[in-house]
N, C-alpha and C positions, 0 to 999 in steps of 0.2 A: 028388321030385313031393311026399313027405308033407312035408317042411320047408319049401315054398310054401304049402300048403294051409290056415294059420293066417293068411295075409298076404294071400290072392286077393282079398278086395275093396279091400286099399288099394291094390292094384298094378294094380288094375282102374282105381281112381281117378286115380291117377298117370297111366297111359296115356289116359285121357280129356283130363285136363287137358292132358297134352302133345300130343294128337291137335285140341284147341278153339284152343291155341296158335298151330298151324301154320294156323290159317286167317285168322289176321290179313292184313290188306293189306300188303303187303310188295312189294320186287321181285322180278324171279322167281327171281334166282339165293339171296336171302335164302328163299324159299318154298321152293326145291328143299334148299336147305339142314335147313330146318326139317322137312320133309317126309321126308326121308331119316332123320333122326335118331327123327323120331315111327314112322319105318316100322320101323326096328330096334328101338327101345325095346318096342312093341306087338307084334309077333314074338317076342321074348322071354318077355315075360308072356303072349301066346297059348298058347306051349308050356309055361310054368309052371305057368298053370291047368288045363291038360290037353287042349288042342285038339290036335285027331288031325292033326298036322302033323308032317312028318320034323326032327326037330333041327338038323339039317345044311344046313337052307333058309334061316335066317338066315344065316349065314355065308356062302353062295353069293351071297345076296342084298348083301351087303357088299363082296363080290369085283364083282359087278356095278354098286355104285353108284359105287366108286373108278374102274371102267372109262368110266361115264359120265360123272363129274367131269371127268374127265382127258381125254374125248373133246371135250367141251361149251367146257373152259380153251382147246384149241388152236383152236376155231374162228373165222371173223374177227369182229368186234366186233357186226356186224349180223346175224350167224347165231347168237350167243348166246342170247338172249332167247327164240327160241324152242325152243332145246334145253333150257335150264331150266325154261321152261314143260311142255314136255313128261314132264321130269322131277317134275317137281313134283307135277303132276297125279297121275300115274303112282304116285309114294311117297305121296304124301297120300290118296288113294282107297286103295290097300294098308294103309294106316296104320288106313283109318275103317273097312275090312273086318274087318281085325285086332282092332279093339275091338269091333267087334261081334259078331264069333267068340267072342272071350273073354266077352264079357257073354253068350251064348246057352250056352255050356258051363256058364256058373257056375249057368244056370237053368235045365238041362236039357236044353239043345241042341236046343231044337225050331225056331227059327227061322235055324239056319245057313245054308239055302241062301238067305235075305234080305237075308244081309250082302254077297252078290256083288252087290246090286242098290245096296246103299249104298254101297259102296266106288265103283262107277263111278258115281252118281250123286256121290258129293264129289269125286272125279277130273274128271268134267266140269264141274262148278263152279269149280274149280281152274284148269283150262284156259279158260274162257269168260273168268274175273275177269283173265285177263292178255292178253286181245287188246289193249288199247289198247297195251300196252309192246313187242308182238309189231309191231302196226301202224307204230309209229313208228320201229321199227327197219327195217321194210320201206322206207318212205319216205325213212330215212338213205341206206339203199343206193341207190335209184332216184337221188337226190341226189346225190350221191357220183360214181355214172356218168353223169348227167347233165353234170356239172361239169367230169369226168375229172380228178376231184381224189381220189383214194384216201382218201387220209389228212384229208378234209374234216371239221370238227368240227360235228355236228348239233347248235342249239341245242335241239332238242326232246327229243334224248336224254336219258337219266337219266345224269348224272356224278356222280362221286362228289365234292362240295363242301365242304371244311370250311366249317362257319358261323363267320365272327365273334364275338369275347364281347358278349353285349348289355352295354351300359352300365349301369352303377350309377343305380336310379332316385333322382332328386334330390326330395325332400319341397319343397314351397315352402311358408313361413311368410307369416303376414300382412304381415310388415314388408318382405318380399322384393317384394311387388306395387306398381306405380309407379301413381299413378292417374293417367286421362288429361288 
């Protein structure tokens, strides 16, 4: 712990940056991935700054994240957004709470109980932000059932589409213009 004492503020800044980066608008799967990384990093930094947490907790969290990820990947396409959104909400909320706890420990530990509220609020915000994607998945499932085509591709679902290269911009010169 003593070797981390000099770098506590730097680690806290890194964790805050990672947690804030997780809040950007992304697909539920990307939000879950970002949340898992932010939660893991913030857990280790929280322990490094002296948070009263069992050091094995991040290791168990890593195993839980792997199992959750495997389960989400095994679900049908229309059920995945809900699973990813739930994981993203939990992991991002946990990361926000961890950052708050680390800041509290560095400032004397006076507002640690408020960090639970911070984590829950951040997780709830992440969950509600994914509502549109979850609704699209539910509509797609209903459309597939009513059409009796389980492999029907839903136009409103987000699919990975590779963008074509943009054409090179062409600049016009005065001699390229034609008079009417």
